[in-house]
C-alpha positions as CSV (number, residue, x, y, z in Angstrom):
1,M,-4.7,-13.4,-5.3
2,E,-4.3,-17.1,-4.3
3,L,-2.2,-18.2,-1.3
4,T,0.4,-19.8,-3.6
5,Q,0.8,-16.4,-5.4
6,I,1.1,-14.5,-2.1
7,L,3.7,-16.9,-0.7
8,S,5.7,-16.7,-4.0
9,K,5.5,-12.9,-4.4
10,Y,6.2,-12.0,-0.8
11,K,8.6,-14.8,0.0
12,G,6.6,-16.6,2.5
13,R,6.8,-20.1,3.9
14,T,5.0,-22.2,6.4
15,L,6.3,-22.1,10.0
16,K,7.1,-25.5,11.4
17,E,6.2,-26.3,15.0
18,E,9.7,-27.5,15.8
19,E,11.2,-24.1,14.8
20,L,9.3,-22.3,17.6
21,S,9.7,-22.3,21.3
22,H,7.1,-23.9,23.6
23,Y,5.8,-20.4,24.5
24,V,5.5,-19.2,20.9
25,N,3.6,-22.3,19.9
26,W,1.2,-21.9,22.8
27,A,0.7,-18.2,22.2
28,M,0.0,-18.5,18.5
29,D,-2.8,-20.9,19.3
30,Y,-4.2,-19.4,22.5
31,F,-4.5,-15.8,21.5
32,H,-6.3,-16.6,18.3
33,D,-8.8,-18.8,20.0
34,E,-11.9,-16.8,20.4
35,N,-13.1,-19.1,23.2
36,H,-10.3,-17.5,25.2
37,V,-9.5,-14.1,23.7
38,T,-11.9,-11.9,21.7
39,D,-9.2,-9.3,20.7
40,P,-5.6,-10.4,20.8
41,Y,-4.1,-7.0,20.2
42,L,-2.1,-5.0,22.7
43,T,-1.9,-1.3,22.2
44,M,0.5,1.3,23.7
45,T,1.9,4.7,22.9
46,L,5.5,5.5,23.4
47,N,7.2,8.9,23.5
48,L,10.2,8.2,21.2
49,D,13.4,10.2,21.5
50,L,14.5,11.2,18.0
51,T,17.2,13.7,19.0
52,Q,20.2,11.7,17.9
53,A,18.3,10.1,14.9
54,R,17.5,13.6,13.6
55,S,21.2,14.6,13.8
56,V,22.3,11.5,12.0
57,Y,19.7,12.0,9.3
58,E,20.7,15.7,8.8
59,N,24.4,14.8,8.6
60,S,24.4,11.5,6.6
61,Y,21.0,10.9,4.9
62,K,19.3,14.1,4.1
63,A,21.3,14.8,0.9
64,V,19.9,11.8,-0.9
65,E,17.4,12.8,-3.7
66,G,13.8,12.6,-2.5
67,A,14.8,12.2,1.1
68,S,12.5,13.1,4.0
69,F,12.8,12.5,7.7
70,Q,9.5,10.6,7.7
71,A,10.8,8.3,5.0
72,Y,13.9,7.7,7.1
73,L,11.7,6.7,10.0
74,V,9.6,4.3,7.9
75,W,12.7,2.8,6.2
76,N,14.4,2.0,9.5
77,L,11.3,0.7,11.2
78,S,10.8,-1.7,8.2
79,R,14.4,-2.8,8.7
80,A,13.9,-3.4,12.4
81,L,10.7,-5.4,11.7
82,Q,12.6,-7.6,9.4
83,K,15.4,-8.2,11.9
84,E,13.0,-9.2,14.7
85,W,11.5,-12.1,12.7
86,T,8.4,-12.7,14.8
87,F,7.0,-9.4,13.5
88,S,7.1,-10.9,10.0
89,T,4.9,-13.9,10.9
90,R,1.3,-13.9,9.6
91,N,-1.7,-16.1,10.2
92,I,-3.6,-17.0,7.1
93,D,-6.7,-19.2,7.5
94,G,-5.4,-20.7,10.7
95,T,-1.8,-21.4,9.5
96,W,1.2,-19.4,10.5
97,Y,3.7,-18.3,7.8
98,L,7.0,-16.4,7.9
99,F,7.5,-13.7,5.2
100,T,10.7,-11.9,4.2
101,N,9.4,-9.4,1.7
102,L,6.0,-8.0,2.6
103,P,5.1,-4.5,1.2
104,I,4.9,-1.6,3.6
105,F,1.5,0.2,3.8
106,T,1.5,3.8,4.9
107,P,-1.6,6.0,4.5
108,I,-0.8,9.6,3.4
109,A,-3.2,12.5,4.3
110,V,-4.0,14.4,1.1
111,G,-7.1,16.3,2.1
112,G,-10.1,17.1,-0.1
113,D,-12.7,14.5,-0.9
114,L,-10.3,11.6,-1.0
115,R,-8.8,12.4,2.5
116,F,-6.1,9.8,2.3
117,K,-4.3,7.8,-0.3
118,D,-2.5,4.5,0.0
119,V,1.2,4.4,-0.3
120,I,2.6,1.0,-0.9
121,I,6.4,0.3,-0.9
122,E,7.2,-3.0,-2.5
123,N,10.4,-4.9,-1.9
124,S,11.1,-2.6,1.1
125,T,13.5,-5.1,2.8
126,E,15.7,-5.2,-0.4
127,L,15.9,-1.4,-0.9
128,S,18.9,0.8,0.0
129,W,18.2,4.1,1.6
130,Q,18.6,5.9,-1.8
131,E,16.2,3.5,-3.4
132,F,13.7,3.7,-0.6
133,A,13.8,7.5,-0.3
134,Q,13.1,7.8,-4.0
135,A,10.3,5.2,-4.0
136,Y,8.6,6.9,-1.0
137,R,8.9,10.3,-2.7
138,N,7.5,8.9,-6.0
139,E,4.5,7.5,-4.2
140,I,3.8,10.8,-2.4
141,N,4.1,12.8,-5.6
142,N,1.9,10.4,-7.5
143,E,-1.1,12.4,-8.6
144,N,-3.3,9.4,-9.2
145,A,-4.2,9.0,-5.5
146,Q,-6.1,5.9,-4.8
147,L,-7.6,3.8,-2.0
148,E,-7.5,0.0,-1.7
149,I,-4.7,-0.6,-4.2
150,L,-4.0,-4.0,-2.8
151,P,-6.4,-7.0,-2.5
152,Q,-7.8,-7.2,1.1
153,K,-6.0,-10.5,1.7
154,V,-2.6,-8.9,0.9
155,W,-3.4,-5.5,2.6
156,A,-4.2,-7.3,5.8
157,L,-0.7,-8.8,5.9
158,C,1.3,-5.6,5.3
159,P,3.0,-3.8,8.2
160,F,0.9,-0.6,8.7
161,I,2.9,2.5,9.4
162,G,0.8,5.7,9.5
163,N,1.7,9.3,10.2
164,L,-0.4,12.1,11.9
165,P,2.1,15.0,11.8
166,N,-0.3,17.5,13.4
167,M,-1.5,15.4,16.3
168,N,0.4,15.4,19.5
169,F,-1.5,12.5,21.0
170,T,-0.7,10.7,24.3
171,S,-2.7,7.7,23.4
172,F,-4.0,6.5,20.0
173,Q,-5.7,3.2,19.1
174,V,-6.1,1.9,15.5
175,H,-9.2,-0.1,14.6
176,R,-8.3,-3.6,13.6
177,N,-9.2,-5.6,10.5
178,R,-11.6,-8.5,10.9
179,L,-8.9,-10.8,9.5
180,K,-6.6,-11.6,12.4
181,T,-3.3,-12.0,10.6
182,G,-0.9,-10.9,13.3
183,R,0.4,-7.8,11.5
184,P,1.7,-4.9,13.6
185,L,0.3,-1.4,13.3
186,F,2.1,1.9,14.0
187,Y,1.2,5.5,14.0
188,F,3.6,8.4,14.4
189,G,2.3,11.7,15.8
190,K,3.5,15.3,15.9
191,R,7.1,15.7,16.5
192,V,7.8,18.0,19.5
193,Q,11.0,20.0,20.1
194,T,11.8,20.6,23.7
195,A,15.0,22.5,24.5
196,D,17.7,20.4,22.8
197,S,15.5,17.3,22.4
198,L,13.1,16.0,19.7
199,F,10.3,13.5,20.6
200,V,7.5,11.9,18.7
201,P,4.5,9.9,20.0
202,L,4.4,6.4,18.5
203,S,1.2,4.3,18.8
204,I,1.9,0.6,18.5
205,S,-0.6,-2.2,18.2
206,I,0.8,-5.8,18.3
207,D,-0.9,-9.2,18.1
208,H,-0.2,-11.1,21.3
209,A,-0.2,-14.3,19.3
210,N,3.1,-13.5,17.6
211,A,4.4,-10.6,19.7
212,D,4.5,-9.2,23.3
213,P,6.2,-6.5,25.3
214,F,9.4,-8.5,25.5
215,V,10.0,-8.7,21.7
216,L,8.6,-5.2,21.3
217,D,11.4,-3.9,23.5
218,R,13.9,-5.6,21.2
219,L,12.2,-4.1,18.2
220,I,12.3,-0.6,19.5
221,S,16.0,-1.1,20.5
222,S,16.8,-2.3,16.9
223,F,14.8,0.6,15.5
224,Q,16.7,3.2,17.5
225,S,20.0,1.5,16.6
226,Y,19.2,1.7,12.9
227,L,18.1,5.3,13.2
228,C,21.3,6.4,14.9
229,N,23.7,4.5,12.6
230,N,25.3,6.6,9.9
231,I,26.3,3.7,7.7
232,H,24.1,3.1,4.7
């Protein structure tokens, strides 16, 4: 797929220097300069409190056809990523772009020889909860499980949101693609019920060129706000 096609399909445009703060302009250059930094990614694992989110889901979202709590997590994380615009910037061949409609990539464990299949949710930022839940369910139920559905140039741009429901990890680091595009990577772990609380480990890898702990804190706040809001 050519760059013009990628920009058209996924609603991308070139970022202009005057749109960005002095720090962001500096970071986008500095952290992708291999003379200074060999690996620009920061990785951390948070213990995310899902207690209120689960209650909101059960009371207001679960009844939708095809619904699952994991789909609810992915849907709201995709909304938060869109709200905090810097997480939608991508570097392609040395130029930074802002996208508003990138697909969501989430690997699903299926076992057997295939091990995983790729689930791709297109137009995720434009889908209502009902539409997203059904699209997610349809992808999971698709018996034609495949790998590498998308061209590498497109796959390397997609937000990566994985799930390891049987692993209660305290730290988890995802290997990175050779293409340094600035996409964020997330992995949910095993949900753990403790007394009246529900927690899940969430591994996060962000490119320091277009994100940092300051904007990550805003992203997590937006994510939690969406999760605990019963309006949809």
